[in-house]
C-alpha positions, 0 to 999 in steps of 0.5 A: 536553109530552113528559109520558109516562104511567107508564113508565121515562121521565119523564112530563113535558113534557120528559125529564130526570133529577132534580138530585142532592142536591135535597131532595124535598117529601114530608117537608116536606108530611107535617106540613102534610097532618096539620095540614090533615086534623086541622083538617078533621076537627075542623071537619067537624061544624060545617060539617055543622051549617051553621056558617060555620066550615070548613077553608080551601079550596085552589084547583086549577082545571085539569088537563092531559090527555095523550091516549094509547091508555091515556087516550083516553077520560078519566073521573074525578071531578076536578070535586070538586077544583074543576077546570074548565079542561082543558089538552089536551097535543096533538091530534096526536102523531108524525103521528097525529091524535086528530081527524078531518079534519086531513089526518093518519092517525088514532090507532087503535083509537079517537078521543076522544069530544069531544062528551062531553068538552065536557060534562064539568064539568072541561072547561068551558074548554079550552086545546087542544094542537096538533101535537107529537112524543114526542121532544123533540129531534125536535120542536124540529127539526121546527118548520115541519112541526108548525106546518103540522099545527097550523094544520090541527088548528085547522080540524079542531077547529072543529066540536066544541063545546069551549069553547076559550079558548086554544091550546098548542104542545107544543114545550117551551122551556128556557134551554139550547135554541138555537132556529132564528132563525125561531122567533118567526115560526113562533109568530106563524102559530099561533092566539091566545091561544097558550101554550107550556111552559117548564122549567129542567132545568139549574137555571140560574135564573129570570133565565136562563129570563126572558132566553130568553123575552124573546129568543125568544117573541113578547109575546103568547105565554103561559108554562106553567112546569113546577114540576119538583117531581115529579122532585125537581128543586126544592121548591115554594118554589123553583118559586114564586120562578120564578113570582114573577120570571116574573110580575114581568117578563111580567105575570100574564096571561102566566104559569100553572103546571103542578104535577107530580102524580107522583113516581118509583116504586120500581124505575123509572117514576112513580106518583101523588103522595100528598096529603102530597106534592102539597099543598105544591105547591098551597099554594105556587102559590095566586096563579097558575092551576094545572094538575095533570099529569096527570089521567087518569094521576095524579089517581086516585080515591084521590088526589082523595078525600084532596085533598078531605079536605084542603080542596082544592075549588071556591071 
């Protein structure tokens, strides 16, 4: 994921520009948000009095955390949304490590408090990111070195009490990339269960993405599909069609979705999505495990409060 924090660059698993002419989700979500808030407000007294009536809950079980100097100590009330799974984008980036004893120079001035993070309710399960680079082209050209660093990071992570249920290799795929022939062999050297992220910046469609995945990915590697809604590349219903087709061919166990919780900001850079903008994504993806990108940068206290009021919460 070259999902950068708020900056002129796209805060995503990759860097790309919005597709011209593609409608955005906010206007479509505004009526949904109003209806859901009105419904929640109408039912609140019944819920408080113990009645079985309550607003239907939307599930958001996971979030991404992109470690950086700004977010090295992540804190938030994300558990209110039902989040208990944490996808750590990387534990080393640009040859600097967020973990000691990995054979790399350490990120400065401080490292994450892994012991405390392991106790957080929003990190009860962790997909731990390995070694990456901010620059996508450079990462794709440095696969052997990144795999070697990643194997060392696996050993460095062993002493920490994180509940690791999978691993993420932060070199993203898209159907326009022609990888080196050794890509499957390199992925087979990494720990399992292994996940990668996929996007479709040129909007070539689900079939093209599937053809790439089936050509290049070992069958044990899972796919985190980036929905592209945050940069207005597609609307949630189109992203859902990608997920349906990926699931039909790869199986449900190999497909999860990254829901972009940001939008372009006036004057450049990116801002947090509003609840009205983000809710249609959550509604569209309820049949899959969802990771919001990303918690520390974009799931603000205000957005969490609005999402809870709209019915997002633990099941």
